[in-house]
C-alpha positions in Angstrom: 42.2 36.6 133.0 45.1 39.1 133.4 46.6 40.8 130.4 50.3 40.5 130.2 52.3 42.7 127.9 54.6 40.8 125.5 58.2 41.4 126.6 59.8 39.2 124.1 63.1 40.7 122.8 64.1 40.8 119.2 67.5 39.2 118.4 69.5 40.6 115.5 72.4 38.3 114.7 75.3 38.4 112.2 77.7 35.6 111.8 81.3 36.7 111.7 82.6 33.5 110.1 81.7 30.0 109.2 81.6 28.9 112.9 79.2 31.7 113.6 76.9 30.7 110.8 76.9 27.2 112.2 76.1 28.5 115.7 73.1 30.5 114.4 71.9 27.8 112.0 72.0 24.9 114.5 71.2 26.7 117.7 74.7 26.7 119.3 74.4 30.4 120.1 74.4 29.7 123.8 77.6 27.6 123.7 80.6 29.6 124.9 82.8 28.1 122.2 80.6 29.8 119.5 79.7 33.1 121.1 82.8 35.0 119.7 81.9 33.9 116.2 78.8 36.0 115.8 77.6 39.5 116.9 74.2 39.6 118.6 72.0 42.7 119.2 69.1 42.3 121.6 66.4 44.9 121.3 64.1 44.8 124.3 60.3 45.2 123.8 60.4 49.0 124.3 63.1 49.4 121.6 61.3 47.0 119.3 58.1 48.9 119.7 59.8 52.1 118.5 60.7 50.6 115.2 58.0 47.9 114.7 56.1 49.9 112.1 59.3 50.7 110.2 60.4 47.0 110.2 57.1 46.1 108.5 58.2 48.1 105.5 60.9 45.4 105.0 58.1 43.0 103.9 57.4 45.0 100.8 61.0 46.1 100.2 62.8 42.8 100.8 60.1 40.2 101.3 61.2 39.8 104.9 58.8 39.8 107.9 60.5 40.8 111.1 58.9 40.2 114.5 59.9 39.0 117.9 60.0 35.2 118.1 59.8 34.9 114.3 62.9 33.7 112.4 63.7 35.7 109.3 66.8 36.5 107.2 67.7 39.8 105.5 70.0 38.8 102.7 73.4 40.4 102.5 72.7 41.9 99.1 69.8 43.8 100.7 71.7 45.1 103.7 73.0 48.4 102.0 69.5 49.4 101.0 68.2 48.4 104.5 70.9 50.6 106.1 69.9 53.6 104.0 66.2 53.1 104.8 67.1 52.9 108.5 69.2 56.0 108.4 66.3 57.9 106.7 63.8 56.6 109.3 66.1 57.7 112.2 66.3 61.2 110.8 62.5 61.4 110.5 61.8 59.8 113.9 64.2 61.2 116.5 62.7 59.0 119.2 64.0 56.0 117.4 67.4 57.4 116.5 69.3 55.4 119.2 67.6 52.1 118.3 68.1 52.7 114.6 71.8 53.4 115.3 72.2 49.9 116.9 70.5 48.3 113.9 72.8 50.3 111.5 75.8 49.0 113.4 74.6 45.4 112.8 74.2 46.2 109.1 77.7 47.5 109.0 79.0 44.3 110.6 77.0 42.2 108.0 78.5 44.3 105.2 82.1 43.9 106.5 81.6 40.1 107.0 79.6 39.5 103.8 76.9 37.7 105.8 73.2 37.9 106.1 71.3 39.4 109.1 69.3 37.0 111.1 66.2 38.2 113.1 64.5 36.1 115.7 
């Protein structure tokens, strides 16, 4: 048997409007008609590995388990605190600063739109 490294990406989605929520909820995210209604961040497996341990802290903080291939939701009310935690983590872990910056951008979009952050 040959060992194969898991290269599954982590999708971090934020609906921009009602049509975006519909796309994410019902799986229309590949339909061109819906793509402009949500913002998607795709973290490859190397990027995910840099922040995997940090994302596990979201279980205790927000009761949200985030892993590649697992669907979970960070409620909009928790986004500001998640952003602060992510900024702190980025300062303490320079190797993860770029990835954390991408995540922070998604948190900003969620705050602006008033929507949750969907992880898959």
